[in-house]
PQR file of N, CA, C, O and H, with PARSE charges and radii, in Angstrom:
ATOM      1  N   UNK A   1      61.141 -42.023 -11.778 -0.4000 1.5000
ATOM      2  CA  UNK A   1      61.186 -40.611 -12.067 -0.0000 2.0000
ATOM      3  C   UNK A   1      62.421 -40.030 -11.390  0.5500 1.7000
ATOM      4  O   UNK A   1      62.582 -40.122 -10.173 -0.5500 1.4000
ATOM      5  N   UNK A   2      63.277 -39.439 -12.188 -0.4000 1.5000
ATOM      6  CA  UNK A   2      64.496 -38.838 -11.643 -0.0000 2.0000
ATOM      7  C   UNK A   2      64.413 -37.326 -11.785  0.5500 1.7000
ATOM      8  O   UNK A   2      64.411 -36.779 -12.888 -0.5500 1.4000
ATOM      9  H   UNK A   2      63.147 -39.365 -13.176  0.4000 1.0000
ATOM     10  N   UNK A   3      64.345 -36.675 -10.641 -0.4000 1.5000
ATOM     11  CA  UNK A   3      64.205 -35.228 -10.643 -0.0000 2.0000
ATOM     12  C   UNK A   3      65.437 -34.574 -10.052  0.5500 1.7000
ATOM     13  O   UNK A   3      66.079 -35.112  -9.150 -0.5500 1.4000
ATOM     14  H   UNK A   3      64.347 -37.119  -9.745  0.4000 1.0000
ATOM     15  N   UNK A   4      65.751 -33.402 -10.580 -0.4000 1.5000
ATOM     16  CA  UNK A   4      66.919 -32.653 -10.104 -0.0000 2.0000
ATOM     17  C   UNK A   4      66.788 -32.346  -8.624  0.5500 1.7000
ATOM     18  O   UNK A   4      65.687 -32.261  -8.080 -0.5500 1.4000
ATOM     19  H   UNK A   4      65.229 -32.966 -11.313  0.4000 1.0000
ATOM     20  N   UNK A   5      67.942 -32.182  -7.984 -0.4000 1.5000
ATOM     21  CA  UNK A   5      68.018 -31.812  -6.568 -0.0000 2.0000
ATOM     22  C   UNK A   5      67.368 -32.841  -5.655  0.5500 1.7000
ATOM     23  O   UNK A   5      67.019 -32.526  -4.517 -0.5500 1.4000
ATOM     24  H   UNK A   5      68.837 -32.251  -8.425  0.4000 1.0000
ATOM     25  N   UNK A   6      67.201 -34.076  -6.145 -0.4000 1.5000
ATOM     26  CA  UNK A   6      66.567 -35.149  -5.373 -0.0000 2.0000
ATOM     27  C   UNK A   6      65.180 -34.736  -4.891  0.5500 1.7000
ATOM     28  O   UNK A   6      64.724 -35.179  -3.837 -0.5500 1.4000
ATOM     29  H   UNK A   6      67.485 -34.331  -7.070  0.4000 1.0000
ATOM     30  N   UNK A   7      64.518 -33.893  -5.662 -0.4000 1.5000
ATOM     31  CA  UNK A   7      63.218 -33.363  -5.279 -0.0000 2.0000
ATOM     32  C   UNK A   7      62.138 -34.444  -5.235  0.5500 1.7000
ATOM     33  O   UNK A   7      61.106 -34.271  -4.586 -0.5500 1.4000
ATOM     34  H   UNK A   7      64.888 -33.533  -6.519  0.4000 1.0000
ATOM     35  N   UNK A   8      62.376 -35.540  -5.916 -0.4000 1.5000
ATOM     36  CA  UNK A   8      61.399 -36.623  -5.927 -0.0000 2.0000
ATOM     37  C   UNK A   8      61.158 -37.240  -4.567  0.5500 1.7000
ATOM     38  O   UNK A   8      60.112 -37.849  -4.343 -0.5500 1.4000
ATOM     39  H   UNK A   8      63.215 -35.681  -6.442  0.4000 1.0000
ATOM     40  N   UNK A   9      62.104 -37.095  -3.654 -0.4000 1.5000
ATOM     41  CA  UNK A   9      61.963 -37.685  -2.323 -0.0000 2.0000
ATOM     42  C   UNK A   9      61.380 -36.698  -1.307  0.5500 1.7000
ATOM     43  O   UNK A   9      61.454 -36.922  -0.099 -0.5500 1.4000
ATOM     44  H   UNK A   9      62.954 -36.601  -3.837  0.4000 1.0000
ATOM     45  N   UNK A  10      60.813 -35.626  -1.801 -0.4000 1.5000
ATOM     46  CA  UNK A  10      60.224 -34.586  -0.956 -0.0000 2.0000
ATOM     47  C   UNK A  10      58.703 -34.704  -0.983  0.5500 1.7000
ATOM     48  O   UNK A  10      58.115 -34.977  -2.030 -0.5500 1.4000
ATOM     49  H   UNK A  10      60.753 -35.444  -2.782  0.4000 1.0000
ATOM     50  N   UNK A  11      58.067 -34.496   0.173 -0.4000 1.5000
ATOM     51  CA  UNK A  11      56.603 -34.529   0.241 -0.0000 2.0000
ATOM     52  C   UNK A  11      56.022 -33.464  -0.680  0.5500 1.7000
ATOM     53  O   UNK A  11      56.536 -32.348  -0.761 -0.5500 1.4000
ATOM     54  H   UNK A  11      58.544 -34.274   1.023  0.4000 1.0000
ATOM     55  N   UNK A  12      54.948 -33.823  -1.369 -0.4000 1.5000
ATOM     56  CA  UNK A  12      54.366 -32.925  -2.366 -0.0000 2.0000
ATOM     57  C   UNK A  12      53.950 -31.587  -1.766  0.5500 1.7000
ATOM     58  O   UNK A  12      54.081 -30.560  -2.432 -0.5500 1.4000
ATOM     59  H   UNK A  12      54.531 -34.730  -1.302  0.4000 1.0000
ATOM     60  N   UNK A  13      53.461 -31.565  -0.546 -0.4000 1.5000
ATOM     61  CA  UNK A  13      53.067 -30.287   0.062 -0.0000 2.0000
ATOM     62  C   UNK A  13      54.265 -29.359   0.214  0.5500 1.7000
ATOM     63  O   UNK A  13      54.132 -28.146   0.058 -0.5500 1.4000
ATOM     64  H   UNK A  13      53.355 -32.399  -0.005  0.4000 1.0000
ATOM     65  N   UNK A  14      55.433 -29.918   0.518 -0.4000 1.5000
ATOM     66  CA  UNK A  14      56.646 -29.112   0.646 -0.0000 2.0000
ATOM     67  C   UNK A  14      57.145 -28.642  -0.713  0.5500 1.7000
ATOM     68  O   UNK A  14      57.642 -27.524  -0.853 -0.5500 1.4000
ATOM     69  H   UNK A  14      55.542 -30.904   0.645  0.4000 1.0000
ATOM     70  N   UNK A  15      57.008 -29.511  -1.716 -0.4000 1.5000
ATOM     71  CA  UNK A  15      57.414 -29.152  -3.079 -0.0000 2.0000
ATOM     72  C   UNK A  15      56.574 -27.975  -3.575  0.5500 1.7000
ATOM     73  O   UNK A  15      57.107 -26.996  -4.098 -0.5500 1.4000
ATOM     74  H   UNK A  15      56.604 -30.419  -1.602  0.4000 1.0000
ATOM     75  N   UNK A  16      55.262 -28.083  -3.404 -0.4000 1.5000
ATOM     76  CA  UNK A  16      54.366 -27.036  -3.905 -0.0000 2.0000
ATOM     77  C   UNK A  16      54.551 -25.738  -3.114  0.5500 1.7000
ATOM     78  O   UNK A  16      54.432 -24.649  -3.675 -0.5500 1.4000
ATOM     79  H   UNK A  16      54.830 -28.878  -2.979  0.4000 1.0000
ATOM     80  N   UNK A  17      54.839 -25.849  -1.830 -0.4000 1.5000
ATOM     81  CA  UNK A  17      55.085 -24.635  -1.033 -0.0000 2.0000
ATOM     82  C   UNK A  17      56.326 -23.907  -1.538  0.5500 1.7000
ATOM     83  O   UNK A  17      56.347 -22.678  -1.606 -0.5500 1.4000
ATOM     84  H   UNK A  17      54.935 -26.733  -1.374  0.4000 1.0000
ATOM     85  N   UNK A  18      57.362 -24.671  -1.891 -0.4000 1.5000
ATOM     86  CA  UNK A  18      58.611 -24.073  -2.372 -0.0000 2.0000
ATOM     87  C   UNK A  18      58.540 -23.675  -3.847  0.5500 1.7000
ATOM     88  O   UNK A  18      59.125 -22.673  -4.259 -0.5500 1.4000
ATOM     89  H   UNK A  18      57.345 -25.669  -1.836  0.4000 1.0000
ATOM     90  N   UNK A  19      57.815 -24.473  -4.634 -0.4000 1.5000
ATOM     91  CA  UNK A  19      57.746 -24.265  -6.084 -0.0000 2.0000
ATOM     92  C   UNK A  19      56.289 -24.396  -6.557  0.5500 1.7000
ATOM     93  O   UNK A  19      55.920 -25.445  -7.085 -0.5500 1.4000
ATOM     94  H   UNK A  19      57.340 -25.286  -4.300  0.4000 1.0000
ATOM     95  N   UNK A  20      55.468 -23.380  -6.386 -0.4000 1.5000
ATOM     96  CA  UNK A  20      54.063 -23.465  -6.822 -0.0000 2.0000
ATOM     97  C   UNK A  20      53.918 -23.819  -8.302  0.5500 1.7000
ATOM     98  O   UNK A  20      52.910 -24.392  -8.716 -0.5500 1.4000
ATOM     99  H   UNK A  20      55.768 -22.528  -5.957  0.4000 1.0000
ATOM    100  N   UNK A  21      54.922 -23.477  -9.083 -0.4000 1.5000
ATOM    101  CA  UNK A  21      54.877 -23.781 -10.517 -0.0000 2.0000
ATOM    102  C   UNK A  21      54.805 -25.286 -10.769  0.5500 1.7000
ATOM    103  O   UNK A  21      54.214 -25.712 -11.761 -0.5500 1.4000
ATOM    104  H   UNK A  21      55.741 -23.012  -8.746  0.4000 1.0000
ATOM    105  N   UNK A  22      55.387 -26.087  -9.901 -0.4000 1.5000
ATOM    106  CA  UNK A  22      55.320 -27.542 -10.068 -0.0000 2.0000
ATOM    107  C   UNK A  22      53.879 -28.005  -9.866  0.5500 1.7000
ATOM    108  O   UNK A  22      53.428 -28.929 -10.543 -0.5500 1.4000
ATOM    109  H   UNK A  22      55.867 -25.741  -9.095  0.4000 1.0000
ATOM    110  N   UNK A  23      53.162 -27.383  -8.955 -0.4000 1.5000
ATOM    111  CA  UNK A  23      51.740 -27.679  -8.798 -0.0000 2.0000
ATOM    112  C   UNK A  23      50.974 -27.403 -10.079  0.5500 1.7000
ATOM    113  O   UNK A  23      50.076 -28.158 -10.451 -0.5500 1.4000
ATOM    114  H   UNK A  23      53.529 -26.633  -8.405  0.4000 1.0000
ATOM    115  N   UNK A  24      51.337 -26.310 -10.756 -0.4000 1.5000
ATOM    116  CA  UNK A  24      50.689 -25.966 -12.029 -0.0000 2.0000
ATOM    117  C   UNK A  24      50.989 -27.020 -13.092  0.5500 1.7000
ATOM    118  O   UNK A  24      50.110 -27.383 -13.875 -0.5500 1.4000
ATOM    119  H   UNK A  24      52.067 -25.697 -10.454  0.4000 1.0000
ATOM    120  N   UNK A  25      52.219 -27.507 -13.121 -0.4000 1.5000
ATOM    121  CA  UNK A  25      52.579 -28.568 -14.071 -0.0000 2.0000
ATOM    122  C   UNK A  25      51.718 -29.793 -13.809  0.5500 1.7000
ATOM    123  O   UNK A  25      51.148 -30.360 -14.741 -0.5500 1.4000
ATOM    124  H   UNK A  25      52.932 -27.213 -12.486  0.4000 1.0000
ATOM    125  N   UNK A  26      51.617 -30.205 -12.557 -0.4000 1.5000
ATOM    126  CA  UNK A  26      50.833 -31.390 -12.216 -0.0000 2.0000
ATOM    127  C   UNK A  26      49.362 -31.196 -12.557  0.5500 1.7000
ATOM    128  O   UNK A  26      48.713 -32.129 -13.029 -0.5500 1.4000
ATOM    129  H   UNK A  26      52.080 -29.744 -11.800  0.4000 1.0000
ATOM    130  N   UNK A  27      48.828 -30.011 -12.328 -0.4000 1.5000
ATOM    131  CA  UNK A  27      47.428 -29.749 -12.638 -0.0000 2.0000
ATOM    132  C   UNK A  27      47.129 -29.896 -14.117  0.5500 1.7000
ATOM    133  O   UNK A  27      46.029 -30.307 -14.486 -0.5500 1.4000
ATOM    134  H   UNK A  27      49.356 -29.253 -11.944  0.4000 1.0000
ATOM    135  N   UNK A  28      48.085 -29.570 -14.969 -0.4000 1.5000
ATOM    136  CA  UNK A  28      47.882 -29.735 -16.418 -0.0000 2.0000
ATOM    137  C   UNK A  28      47.657 -31.185 -16.792  0.5500 1.7000
ATOM    138  O   UNK A  28      47.085 -31.472 -17.844 -0.5500 1.4000
ATOM    139  H   UNK A  28      48.979 -29.236 -14.669  0.4000 1.0000
ATOM    140  N   UNK A  29      48.096 -32.101 -15.949 -0.4000 1.5000
ATOM    141  CA  UNK A  29      47.917 -33.535 -16.186 -0.0000 2.0000
ATOM    142  C   UNK A  29      46.827 -34.114 -15.281  0.5500 1.7000
ATOM    143  O   UNK A  29      46.782 -35.321 -15.046 -0.5500 1.4000
ATOM    144  H   UNK A  29      48.560 -31.868 -15.094  0.4000 1.0000
ATOM    145  N   UNK A  30      45.964 -33.257 -14.784 -0.4000 1.5000
ATOM    146  CA  UNK A  30      44.839 -33.641 -13.921 -0.0000 2.0000
ATOM    147  C   UNK A  30      45.276 -34.336 -12.637  0.5500 1.7000
ATOM    148  O   UNK A  30      44.590 -35.231 -12.143 -0.5500 1.4000
ATOM    149  H   UNK A  30      46.000 -32.276 -14.975  0.4000 1.0000
ATOM    150  N   UNK A  31      46.418 -33.920 -12.102 -0.4000 1.5000
ATOM    151  CA  UNK A  31      46.883 -34.399 -10.801 -0.0000 2.0000
ATOM    152  C   UNK A  31      46.581 -33.290  -9.805  0.5500 1.7000
ATOM    153  O   UNK A  31      47.182 -32.217  -9.860 -0.5500 1.4000
ATOM    154  H   UNK A  31      46.975 -33.193 -12.504  0.4000 1.0000
ATOM    155  N   UNK A  32      45.650 -33.551  -8.896 -0.4000 1.5000
ATOM    156  CA  UNK A  32      45.123 -32.515  -8.024 -0.0000 2.0000
ATOM    157  C   UNK A  32      45.853 -32.336  -6.714  0.5500 1.7000
ATOM    158  O   UNK A  32      45.211 -32.143  -5.681 -0.5500 1.4000
ATOM    159  H   UNK A  32      45.162 -34.423  -8.851  0.4000 1.0000
ATOM    160  N   UNK A  33      47.158 -32.392  -6.719 -0.4000 1.5000
ATOM    161  CA  UNK A  33      47.932 -32.259  -5.480 -0.0000 2.0000
ATOM    162  C   UNK A  33      47.796 -30.893  -4.831  0.5500 1.7000
ATOM    163  O   UNK A  33      47.915 -30.776  -3.611 -0.5500 1.4000
ATOM    164  H   UNK A  33      47.679 -32.549  -7.558  0.4000 1.0000
ATOM    165  N   UNK A  34      47.554 -29.879  -5.607 -0.4000 1.5000
ATOM    166  CA  UNK A  34      47.472 -28.524  -5.073 -0.0000 2.0000
ATOM    167  C   UNK A  34      46.313 -28.421  -4.081  0.5500 1.7000
ATOM    168  O   UNK A  34      46.422 -27.722  -3.073 -0.5500 1.4000
ATOM    169  H   UNK A  34      47.458 -29.974  -6.598  0.4000 1.0000
ATOM    170  N   UNK A  35      45.219 -29.102  -4.356 -0.4000 1.5000
ATOM    171  CA  UNK A  35      44.053 -29.018  -3.484 -0.0000 2.0000
ATOM    172  C   UNK A  35      43.975 -30.157  -2.470  0.5500 1.7000
ATOM    173  O   UNK A  35      43.069 -30.177  -1.636 -0.5500 1.4000
ATOM    174  H   UNK A  35      45.131 -29.669  -5.175  0.4000 1.0000
ATOM    175  N   UNK A  36      44.897 -31.089  -2.528 -0.4000 1.5000
ATOM    176  CA  UNK A  36      44.900 -32.222  -1.593 -0.0000 2.0000
ATOM    177  C   UNK A  36      45.197 -31.715  -0.182  0.5500 1.7000
ATOM    178  O   UNK A  36      46.094 -30.896   0.019 -0.5500 1.4000
ATOM    179  H   UNK A  36      45.633 -31.073  -3.205  0.4000 1.0000
ATOM    180  N   UNK A  37      44.451 -32.198   0.766 -0.4000 1.5000
ATOM    181  CA  UNK A  37      44.630 -31.761   2.159 -0.0000 2.0000
ATOM    182  C   UNK A  37      45.640 -32.631   2.914  0.5500 1.7000
ATOM    183  O   UNK A  37      46.050 -32.266   4.016 -0.5500 1.4000
ATOM    184  H   UNK A  37      43.722 -32.863   0.604  0.4000 1.0000
ATOM    185  N   UNK A  38      46.044 -33.756   2.355 -0.4000 1.5000
ATOM    186  CA  UNK A  38      46.996 -34.644   3.024 -0.0000 2.0000
ATOM    187  C   UNK A  38      48.414 -34.206   2.676  0.5500 1.7000
ATOM    188  O   UNK A  38      49.165 -33.780   3.554 -0.5500 1.4000
ATOM    189  H   UNK A  38      45.711 -34.052   1.460  0.4000 1.0000
ATOM    190  N   UNK A  39      48.788 -34.308   1.388 -0.4000 1.5000
ATOM    191  CA  UNK A  39      50.051 -33.768   0.908 -0.0000 2.0000
ATOM    192  C   UNK A  39      51.313 -34.459   1.368  0.5500 1.7000
ATOM    193  O   UNK A  39      52.389 -33.863   1.318 -0.5500 1.4000
ATOM    194  H   UNK A  39      48.178 -34.654   0.675  0.4000 1.0000
ATOM    195  N   UNK A  40      51.214 -35.715   1.823 -0.4000 1.5000
ATOM    196  CA  UNK A  40      52.417 -36.394   2.309 -0.0000 2.0000
ATOM    197  C   UNK A  40      53.053 -37.304   1.267  0.5500 1.7000
ATOM    198  O   UNK A  40      54.132 -37.848   1.502 -0.5500 1.4000
ATOM    199  H   UNK A  40      50.340 -36.199   1.864  0.4000 1.0000
ATOM    200  N   UNK A  41      52.405 -37.477   0.124 -0.4000 1.5000
ATOM    201  CA  UNK A  41      52.984 -38.302  -0.941 -0.0000 2.0000
ATOM    202  C   UNK A  41      54.294 -37.688  -1.395  0.5500 1.7000
ATOM    203  O   UNK A  41      54.437 -36.466  -1.430 -0.5500 1.4000
ATOM    204  H   UNK A  41      51.529 -37.035  -0.067  0.4000 1.0000
ATOM    205  N   UNK A  42      55.238 -38.527  -1.740 -0.4000 1.5000
ATOM    206  CA  UNK A  42      56.487 -38.032  -2.312 -0.0000 2.0000
ATOM    207  C   UNK A  42      56.233 -37.637  -3.761  0.5500 1.7000
ATOM    208  O   UNK A  42      55.440 -38.274  -4.455 -0.5500 1.4000
ATOM    209  H   UNK A  42      55.122 -39.520  -1.712  0.4000 1.0000
ATOM    210  N   UNK A  43      56.897 -36.602  -4.207 -0.4000 1.5000
ATOM    211  CA  UNK A  43      56.711 -36.143  -5.578 -0.0000 2.0000
ATOM    212  C   UNK A  43      56.928 -37.267  -6.573  0.5500 1.7000
ATOM    213  O   UNK A  43      56.166 -37.384  -7.533 -0.5500 1.4000
ATOM    214  H   UNK A  43      57.541 -36.085  -3.643  0.4000 1.0000
ATOM    215  N   UNK A  44      57.937 -38.094  -6.376 -0.4000 1.5000
ATOM    216  CA  UNK A  44      58.223 -39.169  -7.338 -0.0000 2.0000
ATOM    217  C   UNK A  44      57.109 -40.205  -7.400  0.5500 1.7000
ATOM    218  O   UNK A  44      56.963 -40.892  -8.411 -0.5500 1.4000
ATOM    219  H   UNK A  44      58.555 -37.999  -5.596  0.4000 1.0000
ATOM    220  N   UNK A  45      56.320 -40.327  -6.331 -0.4000 1.5000
ATOM    221  CA  UNK A  45      55.233 -41.307  -6.302 -0.0000 2.0000
ATOM    222  C   UNK A  45      53.917 -40.750  -6.820  0.5500 1.7000
ATOM    223  O   UNK A  45      53.030 -41.508  -7.213 -0.5500 1.4000
ATOM    224  H   UNK A  45      56.439 -39.769  -5.509  0.4000 1.0000
ATOM    225  N   UNK A  46      53.790 -39.446  -6.820 -0.4000 1.5000
ATOM    226  CA  UNK A  46      52.531 -38.809  -7.200 -0.0000 2.0000
ATOM    227  C   UNK A  46      52.101 -39.237  -8.602  0.5500 1.7000
ATOM    228  O   UNK A  46      50.928 -39.534  -8.826 -0.5500 1.4000
ATOM    229  H   UNK A  46      54.511 -38.831  -6.500  0.4000 1.0000
ATOM    230  N   UNK A  47      53.018 -39.270  -9.519 -0.4000 1.5000
ATOM    231  CA  UNK A  47      52.673 -39.607 -10.900 -0.0000 2.0000
ATOM    232  C   UNK A  47      52.253 -41.067 -10.998  0.5500 1.7000
ATOM    233  O   UNK A  47      51.253 -41.376 -11.647 -0.5500 1.4000
ATOM    234  H   UNK A  47      53.971 -39.030  -9.336  0.4000 1.0000
ATOM    235  N   UNK A  48      52.996 -41.967 -10.369 -0.4000 1.5000
ATOM    236  CA  UNK A  48      52.647 -43.385 -10.466 -0.0000 2.0000
ATOM    237  C   UNK A  48      51.322 -43.684  -9.772  0.5500 1.7000
ATOM    238  O   UNK A  48      50.578 -44.557 -10.218 -0.5500 1.4000
ATOM    239  H   UNK A  48      53.808 -41.716  -9.842  0.4000 1.0000
ATOM    240  N   UNK A  49      51.020 -42.981  -8.701 -0.4000 1.5000
ATOM    241  CA  UNK A  49      49.761 -43.176  -7.982 -0.0000 2.0000
ATOM    242  C   UNK A  49      48.573 -42.863  -8.887  0.5500 1.7000
ATOM    243  O   UNK A  49      47.523 -43.497  -8.778 -0.5500 1.4000
ATOM    244  H   UNK A  49      51.624 -42.272  -8.338  0.4000 1.0000
ATOM    245  N   UNK A  50      48.734 -41.901  -9.766 -0.4000 1.5000
ATOM    246  CA  UNK A  50      47.637 -41.478 -10.627 -0.0000 2.0000
ATOM    247  C   UNK A  50      47.560 -42.268 -11.928  0.5500 1.7000
ATOM    248  O   UNK A  50      46.713 -41.971 -12.771 -0.5500 1.4000
ATOM    249  H   UNK A  50      49.587 -41.386  -9.855  0.4000 1.0000
ATOM    250  N   UNK A  51      48.408 -43.252 -12.111 -0.4000 1.5000
ATOM    251  CA  UNK A  51      48.314 -44.170 -13.241 -0.0000 2.0000
ATOM    252  C   UNK A  51      48.436 -43.534 -14.604  0.5500 1.7000
ATOM    253  O   UNK A  51      47.735 -43.933 -15.534 -0.5500 1.4000
ATOM    254  H   UNK A  51      49.096 -43.494 -11.427  0.4000 1.0000
ATOM    255  N   UNK A  52      49.299 -42.566 -14.743 -0.4000 1.5000
ATOM    256  CA  UNK A  52      49.504 -41.939 -16.043 -0.0000 2.0000
ATOM    257  C   UNK A  52      50.345 -42.833 -16.952  0.5500 1.7000
ATOM    258  O   UNK A  52      51.041 -43.735 -16.487 -0.5500 1.4000
ATOM    259  H   UNK A  52      49.869 -42.243 -13.988  0.4000 1.0000
ATOM    260  N   UNK A  53      50.269 -42.571 -18.220 -0.4000 1.5000
ATOM    261  CA  UNK A  53      51.067 -43.326 -19.181 -0.0000 2.0000
ATOM    262  C   UNK A  53      52.551 -43.007 -18.989  0.5500 1.7000
ATOM    263  O   UNK A  53      52.908 -42.000 -18.378 -0.5500 1.4000
ATOM    264  H   UNK A  53      49.703 -41.838 -18.597  0.4000 1.0000
ATOM    265  N   UNK A  54      53.386 -43.860 -19.509 -0.4000 1.5000
ATOM    266  CA  UNK A  54      54.833 -43.618 -19.441 -0.0000 2.0000
ATOM    267  C   UNK A  54      55.197 -42.338 -20.172  0.5500 1.7000
ATOM    268  O   UNK A  54      56.102 -41.609 -19.763 -0.5500 1.4000
ATOM    269  H   UNK A  54      53.096 -44.678 -20.005  0.4000 1.0000
ATOM    270  N   UNK A  55      54.485 -42.075 -21.253 -0.4000 1.5000
ATOM    271  CA  UNK A  55      54.749 -40.872 -22.021 -0.0000 2.0000
ATOM    272  C   UNK A  55      54.437 -39.621 -21.195  0.5500 1.7000
ATOM    273  O   UNK A  55      55.225 -38.676 -21.165 -0.5500 1.4000
ATOM    274  H   UNK A  55      53.750 -42.667 -21.585  0.4000 1.0000
ATOM    275  N   UNK A  56      53.281 -39.625 -20.528 -0.4000 1.5000
ATOM    276  CA  UNK A  56      52.928 -38.477 -19.698 -0.0000 2.0000
ATOM    277  C   UNK A  56      53.877 -38.347 -18.517  0.5500 1.7000
ATOM    278  O   UNK A  56      54.259 -37.237 -18.144 -0.5500 1.4000
ATOM    279  H   UNK A  56      52.641 -40.393 -20.552  0.4000 1.0000
ATOM    280  N   UNK A  57      54.259 -39.472 -17.927 -0.4000 1.5000
ATOM    281  CA  UNK A  57      55.215 -39.423 -16.822 -0.0000 2.0000
ATOM    282  C   UNK A  57      56.536 -38.809 -17.289  0.5500 1.7000
ATOM    283  O   UNK A  57      57.131 -37.998 -16.579 -0.5500 1.4000
ATOM    284  H   UNK A  57      53.949 -40.374 -18.230  0.4000 1.0000
ATOM    285  N   UNK A  58      56.992 -39.193 -18.477 -0.4000 1.5000
ATOM    286  CA  UNK A  58      58.233 -38.635 -19.024 -0.0000 2.0000
ATOM    287  C   UNK A  58      58.087 -37.139 -19.300  0.5500 1.7000
ATOM    288  O   UNK A  58      59.025 -36.373 -19.082 -0.5500 1.4000
ATOM    289  H   UNK A  58      56.509 -39.851 -19.054  0.4000 1.0000
ATOM    290  N   UNK A  59      56.916 -36.722 -19.777 -0.4000 1.5000
ATOM    291  CA  UNK A  59      56.681 -35.297 -20.031 -0.0000 2.0000
ATOM    292  C   UNK A  59      56.713 -34.494 -18.730  0.5500 1.7000
ATOM    293  O   UNK A  59      57.306 -33.416 -18.668 -0.5500 1.4000
ATOM    294  H   UNK A  59      56.153 -37.345 -19.953  0.4000 1.0000
ATOM    295  N   UNK A  60      56.068 -35.035 -17.693 -0.4000 1.5000
ATOM    296  CA  UNK A  60      56.057 -34.349 -16.398 -0.0000 2.0000
ATOM    297  C   UNK A  60      57.467 -34.244 -15.850  0.5500 1.7000
ATOM    298  O   UNK A  60      57.874 -33.185 -15.372 -0.5500 1.4000
ATOM    299  H   UNK A  60      55.587 -35.910 -17.743  0.4000 1.0000
ATOM    300  N   UNK A  61      58.207 -35.327 -15.915 -0.4000 1.5000
ATOM    301  CA  UNK A  61      59.601 -35.329 -15.449 -0.0000 2.0000
ATOM    302  C   UNK A  61      60.408 -34.271 -16.191  0.5500 1.7000
ATOM    303  O   UNK A  61      61.153 -33.510 -15.574 -0.5500 1.4000
ATOM    304  H   UNK A  61      57.876 -36.187 -16.303  0.4000 1.0000
ATOM    305  N   UNK A  62      60.263 -34.219 -17.506 -0.4000 1.5000
ATOM    306  CA  UNK A  62      61.005 -33.248 -18.311 -0.0000 2.0000
ATOM    307  C   UNK A  62      60.586 -31.816 -17.971  0.5500 1.7000
ATOM    308  O   UNK A  62      61.435 -30.933 -17.851 -0.5500 1.4000
ATOM    309  H   UNK A  62      59.658 -34.837 -18.007  0.4000 1.0000
ATOM    310  N   UNK A  63      59.291 -31.587 -17.817 -0.4000 1.5000
ATOM    311  CA  UNK A  63      58.820 -30.233 -17.498 -0.0000 2.0000
ATOM    312  C   UNK A  63      59.325 -29.768 -16.137  0.5500 1.7000
ATOM    313  O   UNK A  63      59.749 -28.623 -15.985 -0.5500 1.4000
ATOM    314  H   UNK A  63      58.601 -32.304 -17.915  0.4000 1.0000
ATOM    315  N   UNK A  64      59.279 -30.659 -15.151 -0.4000 1.5000
ATOM    316  CA  UNK A  64      59.751 -30.286 -13.819 -0.0000 2.0000
ATOM    317  C   UNK A  64      61.251 -30.033 -13.844  0.5500 1.7000
ATOM    318  O   UNK A  64      61.722 -29.046 -13.280 -0.5500 1.4000
ATOM    319  H   UNK A  64      58.935 -31.589 -15.275  0.4000 1.0000
ATOM    320  N   UNK A  65      62.006 -30.913 -14.491 -0.4000 1.5000
ATOM    321  CA  UNK A  65      63.463 -30.722 -14.558 -0.0000 2.0000
ATOM    322  C   UNK A  65      63.830 -29.464 -15.336  0.5500 1.7000
ATOM    323  O   UNK A  65      64.773 -28.763 -14.971 -0.5500 1.4000
ATOM    324  H   UNK A  65      61.624 -31.715 -14.950  0.4000 1.0000
ATOM    325  N   UNK A  66      63.093 -29.173 -16.404 -0.4000 1.5000
ATOM    326  CA  UNK A  66      63.338 -27.934 -17.154 -0.0000 2.0000
ATOM    327  C   UNK A  66      63.062 -26.715 -16.273  0.5500 1.7000
ATOM    328  O   UNK A  66      63.836 -25.758 -16.267 -0.5500 1.4000
ATOM    329  H   UNK A  66      62.326 -29.743 -16.701  0.4000 1.0000
ATOM    330  N   UNK A  67      61.961 -26.756 -15.534 -0.4000 1.5000
ATOM    331  CA  UNK A  67      61.636 -25.663 -14.631 -0.0000 2.0000
ATOM    332  C   UNK A  67      62.745 -25.475 -13.593  0.5500 1.7000
ATOM    333  O   UNK A  67      63.179 -24.350 -13.344 -0.5500 1.4000
ATOM    334  H   UNK A  67      61.332 -27.534 -15.539  0.4000 1.0000
ATOM    335  N   UNK A  68      63.203 -26.577 -12.987 -0.4000 1.5000
ATOM    336  CA  UNK A  68      64.249 -26.489 -11.968 -0.0000 2.0000
ATOM    337  C   UNK A  68      65.547 -25.953 -12.549  0.5500 1.7000
ATOM    338  O   UNK A  68      66.265 -25.208 -11.882 -0.5500 1.4000
ATOM    339  H   UNK A  68      62.851 -27.491 -13.189  0.4000 1.0000
ATOM    340  N   UNK A  69      65.853 -26.326 -13.792 -0.4000 1.5000
ATOM    341  CA  UNK A  69      67.070 -25.808 -14.436 -0.0000 2.0000
ATOM    342  C   UNK A  69      66.971 -24.313 -14.654  0.5500 1.7000
ATOM    343  O   UNK A  69      67.935 -23.587 -14.411 -0.5500 1.4000
ATOM    344  H   UNK A  69      65.270 -26.930 -14.333  0.4000 1.0000
ATOM    345  N   UNK A  70      65.816 -23.841 -15.109 -0.4000 1.5000
ATOM    346  CA  UNK A  70      65.623 -22.406 -15.322 -0.0000 2.0000
ATOM    347  C   UNK A  70      65.660 -21.642 -13.996  0.5500 1.7000
ATOM    348  O   UNK A  70      66.191 -20.534 -13.925 -0.5500 1.4000
ATOM    349  H   UNK A  70      65.033 -24.431 -15.306  0.4000 1.0000
ATOM    350  N   UNK A  71      65.094 -22.241 -12.955 -0.4000 1.5000
ATOM    351  CA  UNK A  71      65.053 -21.605 -11.636 -0.0000 2.0000
ATOM    352  C   UNK A  71      66.456 -21.453 -11.066  0.5500 1.7000
ATOM    353  O   UNK A  71      66.745 -20.469 -10.384 -0.5500 1.4000
ATOM    354  H   UNK A  71      64.662 -23.142 -13.013  0.4000 1.0000
ATOM    355  N   UNK A  72      67.327 -22.415 -11.337 -0.4000 1.5000
ATOM    356  CA  UNK A  72      68.692 -22.399 -10.814 -0.0000 2.0000
ATOM    357  C   UNK A  72      69.578 -21.406 -11.570  0.5500 1.7000
ATOM    358  O   UNK A  72      70.598 -20.950 -11.052 -0.5500 1.4000
ATOM    359  H   UNK A  72      67.092 -23.214 -11.891  0.4000 1.0000
ATOM    360  N   UNK A  73      69.182 -21.084 -12.781 -0.4000 1.5000
ATOM    361  CA  UNK A  73      70.014 -20.202 -13.615 -0.0000 2.0000
ATOM    362  C   UNK A  73      69.926 -18.763 -13.206  0.5500 1.7000
ATOM    363  O   UNK A  73      70.569 -17.907 -13.814 -0.5500 1.4000
ATOM    364  H   UNK A  73      68.353 -21.454 -13.202  0.4000 1.0000
TER
END
């Protein structure tokens, strides 16, 4: 998973704190990081940990990158 701004190497709790919208994207794919009390997984690993299909992983990557592009504009 290649995410803009090297965000994939950031702990999910930090990602969601900075960009709550990314938590919403993950929730649409039944990834419950928003409610996780640990939150130390890297964003790039979160999708693979949950065993999603390659298609869903590609959709999540695209949605997050699209969001980051809009946020930067």
